C-alpha positions in Angstrom: 65.1 77.7 -68.7 65.6 77.6 -72.1 62.6 76.7 -74.2 64.5 73.5 -75.8 65.7 72.1 -72.4 62.2 72.5 -71.4 60.5 70.5 -74.2 63.4 67.4 -73.8 62.1 67.8 -70.1 58.9 67.9 -70.8 59.1 64.2 -73.1 61.5 62.6 -71.0 58.7 62.8 -68.3 56.2 61.6 -70.6 58.5 58.9 -71.8 59.3 57.9 -68.2 55.5 58.1 -67.2 54.0 56.0 -70.7 57.0 53.1 -69.5 55.9 52.7 -65.9 52.1 53.1 -67.3 53.4 50.0 -69.5 55.0 48.3 -66.8 52.2 48.6 -64.4 49.6 47.2 -66.8 51.9 44.3 -68.0 52.5 43.5 -63.8 48.6 43.6 -63.3 47.5 41.1 -66.2 50.6 38.7 -65.1 49.1 39.0 -61.7 45.8 38.4 -63.0 46.5 35.6 -65.4 48.7 34.0 -62.5 45.8 34.3 -59.9 43.2 33.2 -62.5 45.8 29.8 -63.2 46.1 29.4 -59.3 42.2 29.6 -59.3 41.6 26.8 -61.9 43.9 24.3 -60.0 42.7 25.0 -56.8 39.3 24.7 -58.1 39.5 21.9 -60.4 38.3 24.1 -63.5 41.5 24.4 -65.3 42.6 21.8 -67.5 42.7 17.9 -65.6 45.6 15.8 -65.5 43.3 13.1 -65.2 41.0 13.3 -68.5 43.3 16.0 -70.1 39.9 18.2 -71.1 39.3 21.2 -71.1 36.5 22.4 -68.0 33.3 23.8 -70.0 31.2 26.7 -68.7 33.9 28.1 -66.3 32.9 31.5 -65.7 29.2 29.9 -64.8 31.1 27.8 -62.5 33.2 30.3 -60.8 29.8 32.3 -60.1 27.9 29.0 -58.5 30.7 29.0 -56.4 30.8 31.8 -54.9 27.1 30.6 -53.6 26.3 29.0 -50.5 24.0 26.5 -52.8 27.3 26.2 -55.3 29.5 25.2 -52.7 27.2 22.5 -51.2 26.9 21.1 -54.5 30.9 21.1 -55.1 31.2 19.0 -52.0 28.5 16.8 -52.9 30.0 16.6 -56.3 33.5 16.2 -54.6 31.6 13.1 -52.5 30.7 11.3 -55.8 34.1 10.9 -57.3 32.7 12.4 -60.8 34.8 14.7 -63.3 32.1 17.3 -63.4 32.4 20.4 -62.2 29.1 22.1 -60.4 29.0 24.6 -63.4 29.1 21.5 -65.7 26.5 19.7 -63.9 24.2 22.3 -63.5 23.9 23.1 -67.0 23.3 19.3 -67.9 20.9 19.5 -64.9 19.1 22.3 -67.2 19.7 21.2 -70.4 17.9 17.5 -69.1 15.1 19.3 -67.5 14.1 20.8 -70.6 14.4 17.9 -72.5 11.8 16.1 -70.2 9.5 19.1 -70.0 9.2 19.1 -74.4 8.6 15.0 -74.0 6.3 15.3 -71.5 4.3 18.1 -73.0 4.6 16.5 -76.6 4.1 12.8 -75.9 1.4 13.4 -72.6 -0.4 16.7 -72.4 0.7 20.5 -71.6 0.3 19.9 -67.9 2.7 17.2 -67.5 5.8 19.5 -68.9 6.6 21.3 -65.5 6.1 18.1 -63.7 8.6 16.3 -65.8 11.1 19.1 -65.6 10.7 18.8 -61.4 10.9 14.7 -62.0 14.4 15.9 -64.0 15.8 17.7 -61.1 14.7 14.8 -58.8 16.2 12.5 -61.0 19.6 14.6 -61.2 19.7 14.8 -57.1 19.0 11.0 -57.0 21.7 10.5 -59.6 23.9 12.3 -57.0 23.0 10.6 -53.8 23.3 7.0 -56.0 26.4 7.9 -57.0 27.7 9.3 -53.3 26.3 5.8 -51.6 28.3 3.7 -54.3 31.6 5.3 -53.6 31.0 5.0 -50.0 30.0 1.2 -50.4 33.2 1.0 -52.5 35.2 2.4 -49.6 34.1 0.7 -46.7 34.7 -2.2 -48.6 38.5 -1.2 -49.0 38.2 -0.2 -44.8 39.4 -3.7 -43.5 42.6 -3.7 -46.0 43.1 0.1 -45.1 43.2 -0.7 -41.8 45.4 -3.7 -42.2 47.7 -1.2 -44.2 47.8 1.1 -41.4 48.7 -1.7 -38.5 51.3 -3.0 -40.5 53.3 0.7 -41.0 52.9 1.9 -37.6 53.9 -1.5 -36.3 57.0 -1.2 -38.3 57.8 2.3 -36.5 56.4 4.7 -39.0 54.6 7.7 -37.8 50.3 7.8 -38.3 51.0 10.6 -41.5 53.4 8.5 -43.4 51.3 5.3 -42.6 48.4 7.7 -44.5 50.5 8.4 -47.1 51.8 4.9 -48.0 48.1 3.7 -47.9 47.0 6.1 -50.4 49.6 5.0 -52.7 49.1 1.3 -52.1 45.3 1.2 -52.1 43.2 1.6 -55.1 40.2 4.5 -55.7 38.0 5.3 -54.0 40.4 4.7 -51.0 43.9 5.8 -52.8 42.1 9.3 -53.4 40.4 10.2 -50.6 43.6 9.2 -48.6 45.9 11.4 -50.9 43.6 14.1 -49.8 44.3 13.7 -46.2 48.3 13.2 -47.1 47.9 16.6 -49.4 46.3 18.3 -46.3 48.7 17.1 -43.8 51.6 18.5 -45.9 50.3 21.6 -46.0 50.0 21.9 -42.7 46.6 20.8 -41.6 46.2 19.2 -38.6 45.4 15.2 -38.9 42.1 15.3 -36.7 41.1 18.4 -39.7 42.3 16.1 -42.1 40.4 13.2 -41.2 37.3 15.2 -40.2 37.2 16.7 -43.8 37.5 12.7 -44.6 34.4 11.7 -42.2 32.5 14.7 -43.4 32.9 13.7 -47.5 31.6 9.9 -47.2 29.7 9.8 -43.9 29.7 5.9 -42.5 29.5 4.4 -38.9 32.0 2.1 -40.2 34.5 5.6 -41.2 33.4 7.3 -38.3 35.1 4.3 -35.7 38.5 4.5 -37.5 38.6 8.0 -37.6 37.8 8.1 -33.5 40.1 5.3 -33.3 43.0 7.0 -35.0 42.4 10.4 -33.7 42.3 9.0 -29.9 45.6 7.0 -31.0 47.3 9.8 -31.8 46.3 12.4 -29.1 46.4 10.1 -25.8 49.8 8.1 -27.9 48.0 5.0 -26.9 48.7 1.5 -28.6 47.4 2.2 -32.6 48.6 -1.1 -33.7 46.5 -3.4 -31.5 43.7 -1.0 -32.0 43.8 -1.4 -35.6 44.5 -4.9 -35.8 41.1 -5.2 -33.6 39.3 -2.8 -35.6 40.1 -4.9 -38.9 38.6 -8.5 -37.7 35.4 -6.1 -36.6 35.3 -4.0 -40.0 35.6 -7.5 -42.1 32.4 -8.7 -39.5 30.7 -5.6 -40.8 31.3 -5.9 -44.5 29.9 -9.5 -45.0 26.8 -8.4 -42.5 26.0 -5.3 -44.7 26.4 -7.8 -48.0 23.8 -9.7 -46.2 21.6 -7.2 -45.6 21.8 -5.5 -49.1 21.5 -9.1 -50.9 17.9 -9.3 -48.6 16.7 -6.2 -49.5 17.2 -5.7 -53.2 13.6 -7.2 -54.0 12.3 -4.1 -51.7 14.7 -1.4 -53.2 13.7 -2.4 -56.8 9.9 -2.4 -55.6 10.3 1.2 -54.2 11.5 2.2 -57.8 8.9 0.5 -60.1 6.3 1.8 -58.3 6.5 4.9 -59.6 7.7 3.6 -63.0 4.6 1.9 -62.9 2.3 5.1 -62.6 4.1 6.6 -65.1 3.9 4.0 -67.3 -0.1 3.8 -66.9 -0.1 7.6 -68.4 1.7 6.8 -71.6 -0.8 3.8 -71.9 -4.0 5.4 -71.5 -2.9 8.2 -73.9 -1.9 5.4 -76.4 -5.3 3.6 -76.0 -7.0 6.8 -76.7 -5.2 9.6 -78.1 -6.4 13.2 -76.3 -7.3 11.6 -73.3 -4.9 13.1 -71.0 -5.8 16.4 -73.0 -9.4 16.5 -71.7 -8.5 14.8 -68.0 -5.9 17.8 -67.3 -8.3 20.1 -69.3 -9.9 21.1 -65.9 -8.8 22.0 -62.4 -10.7 19.0 -60.9 -8.5 16.5 -63.1 -4.7 18.4 -62.6 -5.3 18.3 -58.8 -6.1 14.5 -59.3 -2.8 14.3 -61.3 -0.8 16.1 -58.3 -2.3 14.2 -55.7 -1.6 11.0 -57.7 1.9 11.9 -57.9 2.6 13.4 -54.4 0.9 9.4 -53.3 3.7 8.3 -55.8 6.3 10.1 -53.6 4.8 9.3 -50.5 4.9 6.0 -51.4 8.6 6.1 -52.8 9.8 7.6 -49.7 8.2 5.3 -47.3 9.4 1.7 -48.9 12.8 3.7 -49.0 12.2 4.7 -45.1 11.1 1.1 -44.0 14.0 -0.5 -46.0 16.6 0.6 -44.7 18.6 -1.3 -41.9 21.4 0.9 -40.2 24.3 -1.7 -38.9 
């Protein structure tokens, strides 16, 4: 083969290989970008259409979601209805812990810094529990109206899946949002049992379990959904009034459970305010540190016992 033809062939092969390499890199980069966008949409880490804001700490959020603790935190945040990702919540919690650590160390004594940090973690967990319970209570309050809408829709001849989608559009949050998730799961092929079961797991309550069980059994056996839902509506209305009365009666006990540890922490500030350096001297010995830890432990036990004794399941 002449040298000129060999050079031409080599050049052509090189250009073809370079073109294929460029196309391959472009396809690889495009695929990674599409996959990242899909993960962001599914995990709510991209732009939020509701809030219109950009998510922070996206890399940390992805790493957290790969761990079991991160997945549990994601489920807990989903149950609260907060527009916060696990990564954002983790960073905010660390910032609060660091701030409380510094405040406790500067205002009281260096020994109280780690204790204040642990109290920050406890406060963050309690905040999530409070938000979740508040959302559950609001959802329970909407259950009679939800049962009424489902009963009317099925009485009009609509399928239960269609009735759930209609209730999701008519009801306000949180019932509308939760039923919207159920309707989306049904639309992509999930069974009614699985979709309603996940709803009961996100917002656990006896009322919701009864409603879900009624819908599932009626859907399986083909029973009288309308009459069952109408009877359930009356029962849910009565339970709603009973829960309101019990919550009113126990409001003083609930405030007492929070006042007990607050009084203990206030006593520390009072002691240090009366005579500066008292807490430094008290926590300067192992005996004083042990006494402080025992006192905080007793306050925690008192808080838990008061909340347990005042809990009435209806």
